[in-house]
C-alpha positions in Angstrom: 0.8 29.8 -7.0 4.2 28.0 -7.5 4.7 24.3 -7.1 7.9 22.5 -5.9 8.5 18.8 -6.0 9.5 17.2 -2.7 10.1 13.4 -2.7 7.8 13.0 -5.8 4.9 15.0 -4.3 4.1 18.5 -5.6 4.0 21.0 -2.9 2.2 24.4 -3.4 3.9 27.6 -2.3 1.6 27.7 0.8 3.0 24.4 1.9 0.0 22.2 1.1 0.5 19.0 -1.0 -0.8 19.1 -4.6 -0.4 15.3 -5.1 1.9 12.8 -6.7 3.9 14.0 -9.7 4.2 11.8 -12.7 4.6 8.0 -12.5 5.9 7.8 -8.9 4.5 4.6 -7.4 7.7 4.0 -5.4 7.7 7.6 -4.1 4.0 7.4 -3.2 4.5 4.1 -1.4 7.4 5.5 0.7 5.5 8.7 1.4 2.5 6.7 2.7 4.8 4.5 4.8 6.4 7.6 6.3 3.1 9.3 6.9 1.6 6.4 8.8 4.9 5.1 10.3 4.2 1.5 9.4 5.8 -0.1 6.4 3.4 -1.7 3.9 3.8 -5.4 3.2 4.4 -6.8 -0.3 2.4 -9.6 -1.9 5.3 -12.0 -1.2 5.5 -11.0 2.5 1.8 -11.5 3.0 2.0 -14.9 1.2 4.8 -16.0 3.6 2.9 -14.8 6.6 -0.3 -16.6 5.6 1.5 -19.7 4.3 -0.1 -19.4 0.8 1.2 -18.6 -2.7 1.6 -15.0 -4.0 -1.0 -15.9 -6.6 -3.5 -16.7 -3.8 -2.8 -13.3 -2.2 -3.3 -11.5 -5.5 -6.6 -13.4 -6.2 -8.0 -12.6 -2.7 -6.9 -9.0 -2.8 -8.6 -8.3 -6.1 -11.7 -10.5 -6.5 -12.2 -13.7 -4.4 -13.6 -14.3 -1.0 -12.4 -14.1 1.7 -11.2 -10.7 0.6 -7.9 -9.2 1.7 -7.8 -5.4 2.2 -5.2 -3.9 0.1 -3.6 -0.5 -0.8 -3.0 0.0 -4.5 0.1 2.0 -5.3 0.1 2.5 -9.0 0.0 -1.1 -10.3 1.5 -2.5 -7.0 -0.6 -4.2 -4.4 0.5 -3.4 -0.8 -1.0 -4.4 2.5 -1.2 -2.8 5.9 0.1 -5.1 8.6 -3.0 -4.4 10.8 -5.3 -5.5 8.0 -3.4 -8.8 7.6 -3.5 -9.4 11.4 -7.3 -8.8 11.4 -7.7 -11.2 8.4 -5.8 -13.9 10.4 -8.0 -13.4 13.5 -11.2 -13.5 11.4 -10.4 -16.4 9.0 -7.6 -18.5 10.4 -9.1 -20.0 13.5 
C-alpha cells in the first residue's frame, strides 16, 4: 500500500489517513483547525481573553486548578474557543 503526503499527513492509497508525518506540529494544528472549522487559540490569546498572564494560562492548562482544557500540538498548547467560553461561565461569575 503506497503512501502520499498531503499537507503533512500521510495518506494511504485507499484515501485513508495514516497520520502526521515527521515533526509537523504546525501542519497538524492547521489540519485540526480545518477539520473542525474553528481556529484554535494560542496561550497569548487565551491570556488576553481571561485578563491573566500567559504564565497563568500555561500553569492552569498543565497542572493547577481550576484546570483549562487544552489541545497539545507537539509542544504547543492550543485551546478550543468553546472550552474557554465554558471555563468563563463556570469560574468567572
